[in-house]
Structure formats: structure tokens, C-alpha cells
Kinemage of the C-alpha trace (Angstrom):
@kinemage 1
@onewidth
@group {chain A} dominant
@subgroup {mainchain}
@vectorlist {calphas} color= white
{ca unk a 1} P 0.000 0.000 0.000
{ca unk a 2} L 2.716 2.445 1.029
{ca unk a 3} L 4.742 1.531 -2.075
{ca unk a 4} L 1.778 2.106 -4.401
{ca unk a 5} L 1.026 5.455 -2.772
{ca unk a 6} L 4.681 6.505 -3.067
{ca unk a 7} L 4.658 5.555 -6.754
{ca unk a 8} L 1.497 7.613 -7.202
{ca unk a 9} L 3.134 10.633 -5.555
{ca unk a 10} L 6.197 10.279 -7.795
{ca unk a 11} L 3.919 10.182 -10.865
{ca unk a 12} L 2.449 13.547 -9.783
{ca unk a 13} L 5.854 15.189 -10.170
{ca unk a 14} L 6.058 14.678 -13.914
{ca unk a 15} L 6.034 18.135 -15.536
{ca unk a 16} L 2.700 17.628 -17.299
{ca unk a 17} L 0.748 16.284 -14.303
{ca unk a 18} L 2.237 18.801 -11.870
{ca unk a 19} L 1.276 21.648 -14.230
{ca unk a 20} L -2.250 20.232 -14.485
{ca unk a 21} L -2.464 20.101 -10.684
{ca unk a 22} L -1.392 23.742 -10.355
{ca unk a 23} L -3.906 24.856 -13.001
{ca unk a 24} L -6.660 22.728 -11.435
{ca unk a 25} L -6.102 24.021 -7.892
{ca unk a 26} L -5.856 27.644 -9.098
{ca unk a 27} L -9.067 27.460 -11.137
{ca unk a 28} L -10.762 25.541 -8.315
{ca unk a 29} L -9.907 28.253 -5.765
{ca unk a 30} L -11.409 30.897 -8.071
{ca unk a 31} L -14.593 28.857 -8.582
{ca unk a 32} L -14.848 28.271 -4.845
{ca unk a 33} L -14.245 31.900 -3.912
{ca unk a 34} L -16.783 33.431 -6.310
{ca unk a 35} L -20.347 33.161 -4.920
{ca unk a 36} L -22.480 31.332 -7.459
{ca unk a 37} L -19.705 29.187 -8.919
{ca unk a 38} L -19.133 25.725 -7.466
{ca unk a 39} L -16.867 22.689 -7.622
{ca unk a 40} L -19.540 20.921 -9.694
{ca unk a 41} L -19.418 23.663 -12.340
{ca unk a 42} L -15.602 23.660 -12.346
{ca unk a 43} L -15.382 19.884 -12.837
{ca unk a 44} L -18.154 19.930 -15.471
{ca unk a 45} L -16.319 22.588 -17.491
{ca unk a 46} L -13.059 20.630 -17.407
{ca unk a 47} L -14.490 17.188 -18.188
{ca unk a 48} L -14.094 17.711 -21.977
{ca unk a 49} L -10.449 18.713 -21.374
{ca unk a 50} L -9.717 15.234 -19.999
{ca unk a 51} L -10.668 13.460 -23.253
{ca unk a 52} L -7.156 13.914 -24.652
{ca unk a 53} L -5.398 13.015 -21.407
{ca unk a 54} L -4.409 9.682 -19.892
{ca unk a 55} L -6.594 8.352 -17.021
{ca unk a 56} L -4.076 9.461 -14.362
{ca unk a 57} L -3.676 12.914 -15.926
{ca unk a 58} L -7.410 13.405 -16.351
{ca unk a 59} L -8.335 12.352 -12.827
{ca unk a 60} L -5.470 14.416 -11.384
{ca unk a 61} L -6.784 17.713 -12.760
{ca unk a 62} L -10.355 16.848 -11.724
{ca unk a 63} L -9.233 16.062 -8.163
{ca unk a 64} L -7.228 19.306 -8.084
{ca unk a 65} L -10.354 21.237 -9.109
{ca unk a 66} L -12.359 19.471 -6.392
{ca unk a 67} L -9.837 20.172 -3.615
{ca unk a 68} L -9.224 23.781 -4.699
{ca unk a 69} L -12.887 24.705 -5.053
{ca unk a 70} L -13.973 23.298 -1.677
{ca unk a 71} L -11.192 25.193 0.096
{ca unk a 72} L -11.628 28.372 -1.996
{ca unk a 73} L -15.078 28.941 -0.514
{ca unk a 74} L -13.508 30.115 2.746
{ca unk a 75} L -12.111 33.277 1.104
{ca unk a 76} L -15.433 34.946 0.310
{ca unk a 77} L -17.081 33.402 3.394
{ca unk a 78} L -14.577 35.135 5.684
{ca unk a 79} L -13.963 38.361 3.789
{ca unk a 80} L -17.428 39.109 2.412
{ca unk a 81} L -19.753 36.964 4.575
{ca unk a 82} L -20.791 35.238 1.359
{ca unk a 83} L -20.108 31.489 1.226
{ca unk a 84} L -18.450 30.758 -2.095
{ca unk a 85} L -19.845 27.207 -2.047
{ca unk a 86} L -22.515 25.382 0.010
{ca unk a 87} L -19.647 23.661 1.844
{ca unk a 88} L -18.513 26.955 3.420
{ca unk a 89} L -21.809 28.185 4.909
{ca unk a 90} L -20.714 27.628 8.516
{ca unk a 91} L -17.367 29.358 7.872
{ca unk a 92} L -19.231 32.672 7.696
{ca unk a 93} L -20.547 32.271 11.260
{ca unk a 94} L -17.203 32.974 12.940
{ca unk a 95} L -14.926 33.735 9.990
{ca unk a 96} L -16.532 37.038 9.065
{ca unk a 97} L -16.845 38.286 12.681
{ca unk a 98} L -13.108 37.615 12.996
{ca unk a 99} L -12.529 39.703 9.869
{ca unk a 100} L -14.661 42.513 11.311
{ca unk a 101} L -12.452 42.479 14.409
{ca unk a 102} L -9.355 42.957 12.234
{ca unk a 103} L -8.389 39.263 12.257
{ca unk a 104} L -9.037 38.432 8.595
{ca unk a 105} L -5.423 37.269 8.114
{ca unk a 106} L -5.715 34.928 11.097
{ca unk a 107} L -9.139 33.607 10.053
{ca unk a 108} L -8.017 32.777 6.518
{ca unk a 109} L -4.747 31.298 7.819
{ca unk a 110} L -6.683 29.026 10.182
{ca unk a 111} L -9.051 28.094 7.358
{ca unk a 112} L -6.197 27.220 4.972
{ca unk a 113} L -4.343 24.958 7.414
{ca unk a 114} L -7.410 23.121 8.676
{ca unk a 115} L -8.706 22.693 5.131
{ca unk a 116} L -5.427 20.888 4.466
{ca unk a 117} L -5.785 18.811 7.643
{ca unk a 118} L -9.363 17.877 6.695
{ca unk a 119} L -8.196 16.677 3.290
{ca unk a 120} L -5.423 14.602 4.883
{ca unk a 121} L -7.856 13.019 7.378
{ca unk a 122} L -10.152 12.037 4.528
{ca unk a 123} L -7.254 10.754 2.445
{ca unk a 124} L -6.111 8.499 5.298
{ca unk a 125} L -9.694 7.241 5.720
{ca unk a 126} L -9.875 6.516 2.002
{ca unk a 127} L -6.540 4.725 2.083
{ca unk a 128} L -6.905 2.577 5.192
{ca unk a 129} L -10.570 2.070 6.013
{ca unk a 130} L -12.391 2.540 2.694
{ca unk a 131} L -13.549 -1.098 2.279
{ca unk a 132} L -14.774 -1.344 5.906
{ca unk a 133} L -16.615 1.982 5.758
{ca unk a 134} L -18.098 1.165 2.373
{ca unk a 135} L -19.415 -2.169 3.675
{ca unk a 136} L -21.011 -0.312 6.593
{ca unk a 137} L -22.508 2.370 4.324
{ca unk a 138} L -24.010 -0.238 2.006
{ca unk a 139} L -26.149 -1.435 4.930
{ca unk a 140} L -27.898 1.925 4.960
{ca unk a 141} L -31.390 1.698 3.510
{ca unk a 142} L -34.232 4.240 3.573
{ca unk a 143} L -34.930 3.560 7.283
{ca unk a 144} L -31.335 4.400 8.200
{ca unk a 145} L -31.183 7.517 6.005
{ca unk a 146} L -34.438 8.746 7.536
{ca unk a 147} L -33.033 8.290 11.046
{ca unk a 148} L -29.777 10.070 10.154
{ca unk a 149} L -31.789 12.949 8.668
{ca unk a 150} L -33.932 13.244 11.813
{ca unk a 151} L -30.826 13.216 14.001
{ca unk a 152} L -29.228 15.939 11.856
{ca unk a 153} L -32.356 18.086 12.161
{ca unk a 154} L -32.163 17.908 15.968
{ca unk a 155} L -28.839 19.756 15.749
{ca unk a 156} L -30.736 22.866 14.605
{ca unk a 157} L -30.974 23.856 18.276
{ca unk a 158} L -27.264 24.670 18.211
{ca unk a 159} L -27.745 26.983 15.216
{ca unk a 160} L -30.904 28.758 16.374
{ca unk a 161} L -29.077 31.592 18.117
{ca unk a 162} L -30.883 33.361 20.949
{ca unk a 163} L -34.352 32.021 20.151
{ca unk a 164} L -35.026 28.314 19.609
{ca unk a 165} L -38.547 29.158 18.383
{ca unk a 166} L -37.188 31.428 15.632
{ca unk a 167} L -34.696 28.723 14.664
{ca unk a 168} L -37.452 26.128 14.357
{ca unk a 169} L -39.605 28.517 12.308
{ca unk a 170} L -36.806 29.143 9.796
{ca unk a 171} L -36.001 25.405 9.658
{ca unk a 172} L -39.654 24.669 8.850
{ca unk a 173} L -39.574 27.412 6.208
{ca unk a 174} L -36.547 25.715 4.633
{ca unk a 175} L -38.325 22.350 4.661
{ca unk a 176} L -41.381 23.961 3.042
{ca unk a 177} L -39.254 25.465 0.262
{ca unk a 178} L -37.713 22.013 -0.226
{ca unk a 179} L -41.156 20.556 -1.025
{ca unk a 180} L -41.680 22.837 -4.035
{ca unk a 181} L -41.579 20.947 -7.346
{ca unk a 182} L -42.024 17.297 -8.177
{ca unk a 183} L -42.683 15.023 -5.201
{ca unk a 184} L -40.454 11.971 -4.685
{ca unk a 185} L -41.833 8.490 -5.391
{ca unk a 186} L -45.145 9.473 -7.044
{ca unk a 187} L -43.899 12.533 -9.024
{ca unk a 188} L -46.972 14.632 -8.212
{ca unk a 189} L -46.577 18.413 -8.589
{ca unk a 190} L -46.557 20.507 -5.409
{ca unk a 191} L -46.763 24.294 -5.017
{ca unk a 192} L -45.770 24.907 -8.640
{ca unk a 193} L -48.751 27.215 -9.367
{ca unk a 194} L -48.762 25.826 -12.922
{ca unk a 195} L -45.263 27.233 -13.504
{ca unk a 196} L -42.940 25.038 -15.592
{ca unk a 197} L -39.902 26.583 -13.914
{ca unk a 198} L -41.051 25.527 -10.440
{ca unk a 199} L -41.481 21.870 -11.415
{ca unk a 200} L -37.826 21.148 -10.666
{ca unk a 201} L -37.894 23.108 -7.409
{ca unk a 202} L -35.053 25.354 -6.263
{ca unk a 203} L -31.410 24.312 -6.463
{ca unk a 204} L -29.367 24.574 -3.242
{ca unk a 205} L -27.087 27.079 -4.975
{ca unk a 206} L -30.007 29.438 -5.695
{ca unk a 207} L -31.176 29.361 -2.077
{ca unk a 208} L -27.640 29.720 -0.728
{ca unk a 209} L -26.553 32.607 -2.967
{ca unk a 210} L -29.815 34.429 -2.343
{ca unk a 211} L -29.893 34.028 1.444
{ca unk a 212} L -26.244 34.887 1.972
{ca unk a 213} L -24.703 36.747 -0.967
{ca unk a 214} L -27.642 38.857 -2.211
{ca unk a 215} L -28.843 39.400 1.354
{ca unk a 216} L -25.389 40.707 2.319
{ca unk a 217} L -25.337 43.025 -0.705
{ca unk a 218} L -28.751 44.458 0.254
{ca unk a 219} L -27.693 44.872 3.895
{ca unk a 220} L -24.445 46.608 2.926
{ca unk a 221} L -26.121 48.874 0.361
{ca unk a 222} L -28.277 50.405 3.091
{ca unk a 223} L -25.271 51.447 5.178
{ca unk a 224} L -23.670 54.634 3.807
{ca unk a 225} L -20.597 54.471 6.070
{ca unk a 226} L -19.994 50.850 5.084
{ca unk a 227} L -20.284 51.681 1.385
{ca unk a 228} L -17.595 54.353 1.791
{ca unk a 229} L -15.484 52.079 4.041
{ca unk a 230} L -15.699 54.709 6.790
{ca unk a 231} L -14.885 53.574 10.346
{ca unk a 232} L -13.658 50.315 8.824
{ca unk a 233} L -11.385 48.154 10.943
{ca unk a 234} L -7.943 48.064 9.361
{ca unk a 235} L -7.052 44.530 8.415
{ca unk a 236} L -3.565 43.545 9.472
{ca unk a 237} L -1.472 41.999 6.714
{ca unk a 238} L 1.798 42.105 8.622
{ca unk a 239} L 1.208 39.041 10.781
{ca unk a 240} L 3.848 36.337 10.763
{ca unk a 241} L 3.259 32.984 9.104
{ca unk a 242} L -0.443 32.274 8.855
{ca unk a 243} L -1.414 34.595 11.707
{ca unk a 244} L -1.864 32.126 14.578
{ca unk a 245} L 0.373 30.535 17.194
{ca unk a 246} L 1.257 26.883 17.672
{ca unk a 247} L -0.597 26.963 21.007
{ca unk a 248} L -3.790 28.020 19.227
{ca unk a 249} L -3.236 25.372 16.576
{ca unk a 250} L -2.627 22.568 19.090
{ca unk a 251} L -5.612 23.657 21.157
{ca unk a 252} L -7.868 22.735 18.224
{ca unk a 253} L -6.611 19.153 17.831
{ca unk a 254} L -9.743 17.417 19.171
{ca unk a 255} L -12.077 19.872 17.462
{ca unk a 256} L -10.312 19.192 14.151
{ca unk a 257} L -10.264 15.412 14.628
{ca unk a 258} L -13.966 15.184 15.527
{ca unk a 259} L -14.938 17.583 12.711
{ca unk a 260} L -12.792 15.610 10.260
{ca unk a 261} L -14.458 12.346 11.231
{ca unk a 262} L -17.909 13.956 10.896
{ca unk a 263} L -16.936 15.192 7.415
{ca unk a 264} L -15.721 11.736 6.376
{ca unk a 265} L -18.797 10.025 7.843
{ca unk a 266} L -21.295 12.328 6.140
{ca unk a 267} L -19.325 12.190 2.879
{ca unk a 268} L -19.712 8.397 2.841
{ca unk a 269} L -23.511 8.672 2.941
{ca unk a 270} L -24.639 9.358 -0.646
{ca unk a 271} L -26.825 12.397 -1.220
{ca unk a 272} L -26.078 14.379 1.946
{ca unk a 273} L -22.846 16.156 1.006
{ca unk a 274} L -20.648 19.055 2.110
{ca unk a 275} L -23.547 21.519 2.459
{ca unk a 276} L -24.615 19.514 5.509
{ca unk a 277} L -21.283 18.331 6.942
{ca unk a 278} L -19.901 21.805 7.702
{ca unk a 279} L -23.091 22.909 9.489
{ca unk a 280} L -23.377 19.680 11.498
{ca unk a 281} L -19.717 19.744 12.558
{ca unk a 282} L -20.082 23.421 13.564
{ca unk a 283} L -23.162 22.548 15.628
{ca unk a 284} L -21.423 19.570 17.276
{ca unk a 285} L -18.366 21.704 18.027
{ca unk a 286} L -20.577 24.372 19.608
{ca unk a 287} L -22.574 21.846 21.662
{ca unk a 288} L -19.468 20.188 23.116
{ca unk a 289} L -17.647 23.474 23.755
{ca unk a 290} L -16.997 24.909 27.217
{ca unk a 291} L -17.889 28.370 25.860
{ca unk a 292} L -20.754 27.912 23.340
{ca unk a 293} L -21.899 31.496 23.879
{ca unk a 294} L -18.756 32.742 22.079
{ca unk a 295} L -19.611 30.917 18.841
{ca unk a 296} L -20.764 33.416 16.255
{ca unk a 297} L -18.757 36.238 17.812
{ca unk a 298} L -15.525 35.458 15.971
{ca unk a 299} L -13.523 32.561 17.440
{ca unk a 300} L -11.252 30.150 15.608
{ca unk a 301} L -13.131 27.062 16.858
{ca unk a 302} L -16.016 27.686 14.448
{ca unk a 303} L -13.730 28.166 11.453
{ca unk a 304} L -11.771 25.016 12.346
{ca unk a 305} L -14.934 22.905 12.652
{ca unk a 306} L -16.376 24.058 9.328
{ca unk a 307} L -13.217 23.988 7.207
{ca unk a 308} L -11.938 20.660 8.543
{ca unk a 309} L -15.299 18.979 7.927
{ca unk a 310} L -15.950 20.302 4.421
{ca unk a 311} L -12.546 19.181 3.161
{ca unk a 312} L -12.804 15.845 4.991
{ca unk a 313} L -16.044 15.392 3.069
{ca unk a 314} L -13.976 15.132 -0.139
{ca unk a 315} L -12.347 11.816 0.760
{ca unk a 316} L -15.523 10.602 2.441
{ca unk a 317} L -17.506 11.122 -0.766
{ca unk a 318} L -14.768 9.350 -2.750
{ca unk a 319} L -15.102 6.163 -0.645
{ca unk a 320} L -18.505 4.988 -1.985
{ca unk a 321} L -17.514 6.225 -5.453
{ca unk a 322} L -14.361 4.101 -5.690
{ca unk a 323} L -15.495 1.067 -3.692
{ca unk a 324} L -19.147 0.798 -4.748
{ca unk a 325} L -19.450 3.005 -7.826
{ca unk a 326} L -21.943 5.245 -5.972
{ca unk a 327} L -21.216 9.001 -6.056
{ca unk a 328} L -21.515 10.640 -2.629
{ca unk a 329} L -22.511 14.075 -3.944
{ca unk a 330} L -22.892 16.098 -7.149
{ca unk a 331} L -19.152 16.702 -7.480
{ca unk a 332} L -18.298 12.994 -7.225
{ca unk a 333} L -21.042 12.278 -9.765
{ca unk a 334} L -18.973 14.413 -12.154
{ca unk a 335} L -15.847 12.500 -11.134
{ca unk a 336} L -17.698 9.264 -11.900
{ca unk a 337} L -18.231 10.663 -15.390
{ca unk a 338} L -14.482 11.307 -15.603
{ca unk a 339} L -13.710 7.698 -14.696
{ca unk a 340} L -16.231 6.345 -17.211
{ca unk a 341} L -14.802 8.566 -19.959
{ca unk a 342} L -11.482 6.750 -19.499
{ca unk a 343} L -13.069 3.293 -19.407
{ca unk a 344} L -12.594 2.791 -15.671
{ca unk a 345} L -15.398 1.039 -13.779
{ca unk a 346} L -15.399 1.920 -10.078
{ca unk a 347} L -16.307 -0.847 -7.659
{ca unk a 348} L -14.794 -3.404 -5.268
{ca unk a 349} L -12.480 -4.816 -7.972
{ca unk a 350} L -10.969 -1.410 -8.782
{ca unk a 351} L -8.496 -1.662 -5.883
{ca unk a 352} L -7.090 -4.939 -7.214
{ca unk a 353} L -7.465 -4.463 -10.983
{ca unk a 354} L -6.399 -0.795 -11.249
{ca unk a 355} L -4.435 0.093 -8.094
{ca unk a 356} L -2.425 2.659 -10.083
{ca unk a 357} L -5.640 4.667 -10.677
{ca unk a 358} L -6.761 4.465 -7.030
{ca unk a 359} L -3.402 5.486 -5.593
{ca unk a 360} L -2.948 8.058 -8.346
{ca unk a 361} L -6.198 9.700 -7.178
{ca unk a 362} L -4.970 9.550 -3.561
{ca unk a 363} L -1.642 11.091 -4.538
{ca unk a 364} L -3.440 13.815 -6.538
{ca unk a 365} L -5.524 14.662 -3.445
{ca unk a 366} L -2.387 14.867 -1.314
{ca unk a 367} L -0.288 16.977 -3.698
{ca unk a 368} L -3.281 19.201 -4.578
{ca unk a 369} L -3.878 19.962 -0.908
{ca unk a 370} L -0.218 21.013 -0.507
{ca unk a 371} L -0.419 23.207 -3.623
{ca unk a 372} L -3.654 24.675 -2.258
{ca unk a 373} L -1.913 25.726 0.978
{ca unk a 374} L 0.916 27.448 -0.920
{ca unk a 375} L -1.340 29.167 -3.454
{ca unk a 376} L -3.754 30.494 -0.825
{ca unk a 377} L -0.877 31.573 1.409
{ca unk a 378} L 0.798 33.439 -1.449
{ca unk a 379} L -2.481 35.184 -2.270
{ca unk a 380} L -3.421 35.809 1.381
{ca unk a 381} L -2.407 39.457 1.563
{ca unk a 382} L -3.998 40.122 -1.804
{ca unk a 383} L -7.271 38.542 -0.685
{ca unk a 384} L -7.420 40.806 2.355
{ca unk a 385} L -6.918 43.889 0.166
{ca unk a 386} L -10.374 43.114 -1.278
{ca unk a 387} L -11.819 44.424 1.995
{ca unk a 388} L -10.350 47.860 1.334
{ca unk a 389} L -12.122 48.196 -2.020
{ca unk a 390} L -15.058 50.571 -1.630
{ca unk a 391} L -18.285 48.638 -1.502
{ca unk a 392} L -20.000 50.590 -4.284
{ca unk a 393} L -17.348 49.189 -6.655
{ca unk a 394} L -17.361 45.689 -5.176
{ca unk a 395} L -21.082 44.991 -4.698
{ca unk a 396} L -22.179 45.442 -8.349
{ca unk a 397} L -19.434 43.015 -9.417
{ca unk a 398} L -20.653 40.489 -6.834
{ca unk a 399} L -24.255 40.863 -8.064
{ca unk a 400} L -23.149 40.206 -11.664
{ca unk a 401} L -21.070 37.158 -10.687
{ca unk a 402} L -23.948 35.757 -8.635
{ca unk a 403} L -26.265 36.263 -11.602
{ca unk a 404} L -23.837 34.533 -13.976
{ca unk a 405} L -23.455 31.599 -11.561
{ca unk a 406} L -27.237 31.270 -11.175
{ca unk a 407} L -27.875 31.451 -14.915
{ca unk a 408} L -25.121 28.914 -15.584
{ca unk a 409} L -26.929 26.237 -13.556
{ca unk a 410} L -29.797 25.614 -15.966
{ca unk a 411} L -29.400 28.391 -18.575
{ca unk a 412} L -32.602 30.145 -17.520
{ca unk a 413} L -33.339 33.643 -16.224
{ca unk a 414} L -35.781 32.205 -13.672
{ca unk a 415} L -32.809 31.258 -11.462
{ca unk a 416} L -31.612 34.878 -11.473
{ca unk a 417} L -35.055 35.919 -10.198
{ca unk a 418} L -34.739 33.082 -7.676
{ca unk a 419} L -31.577 34.460 -6.051
{ca unk a 420} L -33.166 37.922 -5.862
{ca unk a 421} L -36.296 36.514 -4.175
{ca unk a 422} L -34.264 34.559 -1.632
{ca unk a 423} L -32.072 37.615 -1.135
{ca unk a 424} L -35.138 39.620 -0.109
{ca unk a 425} L -36.318 36.751 2.134
{ca unk a 426} L -32.886 36.617 3.779
{ca unk a 427} L -32.787 40.405 4.195
{ca unk a 428} L -36.229 40.362 5.865
{ca unk a 429} L -35.254 37.484 8.158
{ca unk a 430} L -32.078 39.286 9.167
{ca unk a 431} L -34.026 42.484 9.898
{ca unk a 432} L -36.274 40.575 12.327
{ca unk a 433} L -33.352 38.597 13.805
{ca unk a 434} L -34.291 35.189 12.375
{ca unk a 435} L -31.247 32.880 11.865
{ca unk a 436} L -30.454 31.775 8.304
{ca unk a 437} L -28.525 28.547 8.996
{ca unk a 438} L -31.549 26.497 10.167
{ca unk a 439} L -33.346 27.371 6.920
{ca unk a 440} L -30.473 25.949 4.865
{ca unk a 441} L -30.395 22.880 7.118
{ca unk a 442} L -34.144 22.371 6.693
{ca unk a 443} L -33.933 22.874 2.928
{ca unk a 444} L -31.153 20.295 2.520
{ca unk a 445} L -32.386 17.676 4.991
{ca unk a 446} L -36.157 18.017 4.542
{ca unk a 447} L -36.325 16.304 1.128
{ca unk a 448} L -33.905 13.580 2.314
{ca unk a 449} L -36.096 12.823 5.334
{ca unk a 450} L -39.304 12.850 3.247
{ca unk a 451} L -37.922 10.662 0.464
{ca unk a 452} L -36.585 8.025 2.835
{ca unk a 453} L -39.671 8.086 5.051
{ca unk a 454} L -41.849 7.285 2.033
{ca unk a 455} L -39.431 4.640 0.747
{ca unk a 456} L -39.157 3.061 4.188
{ca unk a 457} L -42.940 2.922 4.553
{ca unk a 458} L -43.172 1.221 1.153
{ca unk a 459} L -40.477 -1.350 1.970
{ca unk a 460} L -41.988 -2.172 5.370
{ca unk a 461} L -45.557 -2.145 3.975
{ca unk a 462} L -46.692 0.635 6.287
{ca unk a 463} L -45.111 -0.795 9.439
{ca unk a 464} L -43.811 2.303 11.263
{ca unk a 465} L -42.195 0.207 14.006
{ca unk a 466} L -39.535 -0.982 11.564
{ca unk a 467} L -37.881 2.455 11.812
{ca unk a 468} L -37.339 1.733 15.525
{ca unk a 469} L -36.572 -1.986 15.407
{ca unk a 470} L -33.805 -1.935 12.793
{ca unk a 471} L -30.480 -1.643 14.726
{ca unk a 472} L -28.876 1.310 12.894
{ca unk a 473} L -32.029 3.413 12.388
{ca unk a 474} L -33.217 2.657 15.927
{ca unk a 475} L -29.861 3.783 17.355
{ca unk a 476} L -29.936 7.077 15.452
{ca unk a 477} L -33.533 7.776 16.514
{ca unk a 478} L -32.567 7.193 20.168
{ca unk a 479} L -29.579 9.536 19.723
{ca unk a 480} L -31.925 12.105 18.134
{ca unk a 481} L -34.282 11.904 21.148
{ca unk a 482} L -31.351 12.298 23.538
{ca unk a 483} L -30.175 15.303 21.507
{ca unk a 484} L -33.625 16.925 21.853
{ca unk a 485} L -33.704 16.262 25.614
{ca unk a 486} L -30.168 17.657 25.970
{ca unk a 487} L -31.139 20.842 24.065
{ca unk a 488} L -34.260 21.362 26.217
{ca unk a 489} L -32.378 20.810 29.490
{ca unk a 490} L -29.553 23.109 28.411
{ca unk a 491} L -32.113 25.768 27.454
{ca unk a 492} L -33.715 25.611 30.915
{ca unk a 493} L -30.324 25.763 32.625
{ca unk a 494} L -29.317 28.793 30.538
{ca unk a 495} L -32.559 30.604 31.394
{ca unk a 496} L -32.243 29.844 35.108
{ca unk a 497} L -28.620 31.036 35.010
{ca unk a 498} L -29.680 34.307 33.365
{ca unk a 499} L -32.436 34.828 35.980
{ca unk a 500} L -29.924 34.209 38.784
{ca unk a 501} L -27.481 36.700 37.242
{ca unk a 502} L -30.186 39.357 36.850
């Protein structure tokens, strides 16, 4: 195993492949950093490029795009409070407050290093425990996916902010939006109002860009001082290294490990993806913290949790792809297309029949993550200079890029209207102090829960008890109930503590 991996790494240092890796990571970072562009779009655009390349060369550039784009999302999430990709939603929660306190250099530095660590954790999981994890994941049926979805929804309490009721309302709103379009299983139309455009529902990118990017543009446009950059905190670009100390780095070891494992675990489960893993790991990190009240105010713990998990999701999503031929998310579905283009059939036999491809992909992940660190570090000071650009120059450019990204999804102007509508919804929610994260969580998980509930009921012929009697689903439902009880008890304790203080 070690020999094959070493040979794969050596192959990456041929001039052609190394150049492809640099180009792939660079383009990926740009696609990740620009709100509205995603890793899926980057890989889709480069798929035709791989036709004239060998399998190793083709998969190397696609993996470089994947790694670069997932990490690149932290740049706009921290600097502009606009997640570049769905995988960097939770990075905005503490990353941007750090930037507002003059710690943009530190926040991005933390994000870069823990993105790298997340990728390495996932690579090690892919290398050493892929077959075991894949065999476990294959046991997941609709009952198990339903239970995992319910458990994930219980974590909304950690994202609700000051008011649990407001958090639940926005989560329900997200679940309602997720029901628009064609229903799963029976394909009946719901809430389409006879509109052809609404039949497919709303893409996660439309909801995300609207709620965060367009909302932030609208909020900034109403603040004259902000538009002129008056009273703006000066962002230090003279910090040494990546802006943080070894003590701070080492203090995050357990946070990073747990977040990395969450990212790998969620990546293994097909259909859930990085949009969920970063929010769940952030919520878990907050719930197990000794100072949960500081989350959202600008601490490195939140950035570490989000960025470690979303990059760990990369290797996690690759596990079912390579071992079972099942893509874990939209990006790995594109990678599956790349493998098929070159006549490679992923599955259990791939590790024995084409080990050079498997370990070539692993080596590409490893080298790409190192290139990513260097490229983002080199551009770090330049990224921070973006904050000094006056907002009335910057915001129109962001609006245009968001519009281009939305239109590029399905080549229809309806999606541009979609981001504007969700931008207004997000702006209104922000004005009345309703949290946005639970809405995204509800939008992503709601359809997963519904689909697997209906499938499970079909498979068990209407026997609801089967959700509780199957070992894995029953365990997750019990954990979900314990999570709810824990949230309620903690809420009562917090209220009683506040009354005592007052």
C-alpha cells in the first residue's frame, strides 16, 4: 500500500501532471471563492479537457479542481460573509466576525491549514478504512437515512441563536421550500402554481446565494458608512506565518479530529454532502464546547470545525464512489463521469485491478492539498486587500457574478429571479433577527427525510415500528431523542442562570 502510494506521488511530479495540478487548484480556488460558482461547475467545465489526457492525468486535474474549489469557498465566506460554495456556509458564522475584528489574516490562515488537515484526514480514511466503511454504508437503507436525517435536524438547536422558536420557524420554512416541485416516489406536482420553472424546485445554490450573498449586498447597500469604508477596521497583513500561534493550533486538535471524522462520515452517505457536513460539525463543536456562547462572535473554533469537515467530506464522498461506484454528492457524480470517460469502472475490484488509478487519485488529493496551501498563502495578503475596495465598486461586481453563476446552472433567467427573491427573504429574516442557517439545514435535509420516510414505509408495507426496530435506524432515533432532551435541558439551565445573574 505504502509503495503504491509513493509511486502515485512520484507520478504527480512529472512536468505535465504537476502543471495540471497547479492549473486545477488555481481554477478551483477561483470557482470556490466566487459566490455562485461551485466545484460541480468547475469539474463539469473541465471534463471535456480530460478526453485527450491519460486516465491518471485526467483524474489528477479533476481532483485538483475538487480540492481547490472546496477550500476556496472560505475566502469569500470570511472576507465578504458570502459562502463561495454550500460547503462553506458555517465558515461565515465565525470567519466574518473575525474579519470585522481585524483578524481576517488569522481567520483565513486558520481556514487554509485546517482545510489541508481535513483533506489529509479524509485521504487516510480513504486509504486505510475505505472497504470497511463502504461495507457499513451499504447497509444503509431508507430507514437508516431517515433516522440520520432526523438526528441531523435535531442539531438545529445549536444553530438557532438566541431564540429556539425562531430557529425552528426558519427550519420549517426551509423544509417547506424544499417541497416545491415534483414530489419523490409518485412525481406529483406541489406548489408549482402551474409554472414550468417551479417543477424542478429550487437548487441549493439558488437558495444559498440568495440568502447569503444577495442578502449581504442588500444589507451593505443600506449602510452609507460601510459603502464608503468609513470607520472600517484596518485589516492587518503584517502578521507572521499564517497569523496564529502553535498553542492556538494545538488547542484545536480534538475539534479538528472530531470535525474531520464527521466530514468523512457524512461524505460516505450518498446524497447528503458538504452543504450539511460543515453545518453539522459546527453545531457539534458548539454543543461540546466549554464556551458555546462565544460561537458566532468570531472565534477560531467555528472556522476550524467548518473547514476541517468540508474538506474531509472530499475523501468521504470518494469512498462509496471508488469502492461501490456510488457518487456521494454532485461533485463525485462528475468524477464518476471522468472515470467512465477513461473506461474505468469503479467498484470493489478497482483496488485490485487498477491500483495505479486508485493510488494516483490519492496522490493527486495529497499533492493538490499542498499546492492549495501554498497558493492560498501566497495570495493571502492580496485577498485581504479586497476588503479595502469601496463597496460601491465591489457589490455590483458580486451581483453580476452571482447572476452569472445562477444562470449557468440551468441556462434560464428564472434562477436569477430566484436568487433575488431569496435575497429579499434573507434580508427580511435578518431584519427581524431570524437565523439563516436552520433554513439551509431544513432545505437540505427536509427532502432527504421525506424521500426516505416514504421509501421506508413502502419497503416495510406501512409498518412504522420498523424504523425503531432496525439496529442502525433505531440507534440514530434514540440519539436524536437524547439530543432533543439535551437541548431542552440546556435551554432551561441557561434561562435559570440568566435569571440568577439578573
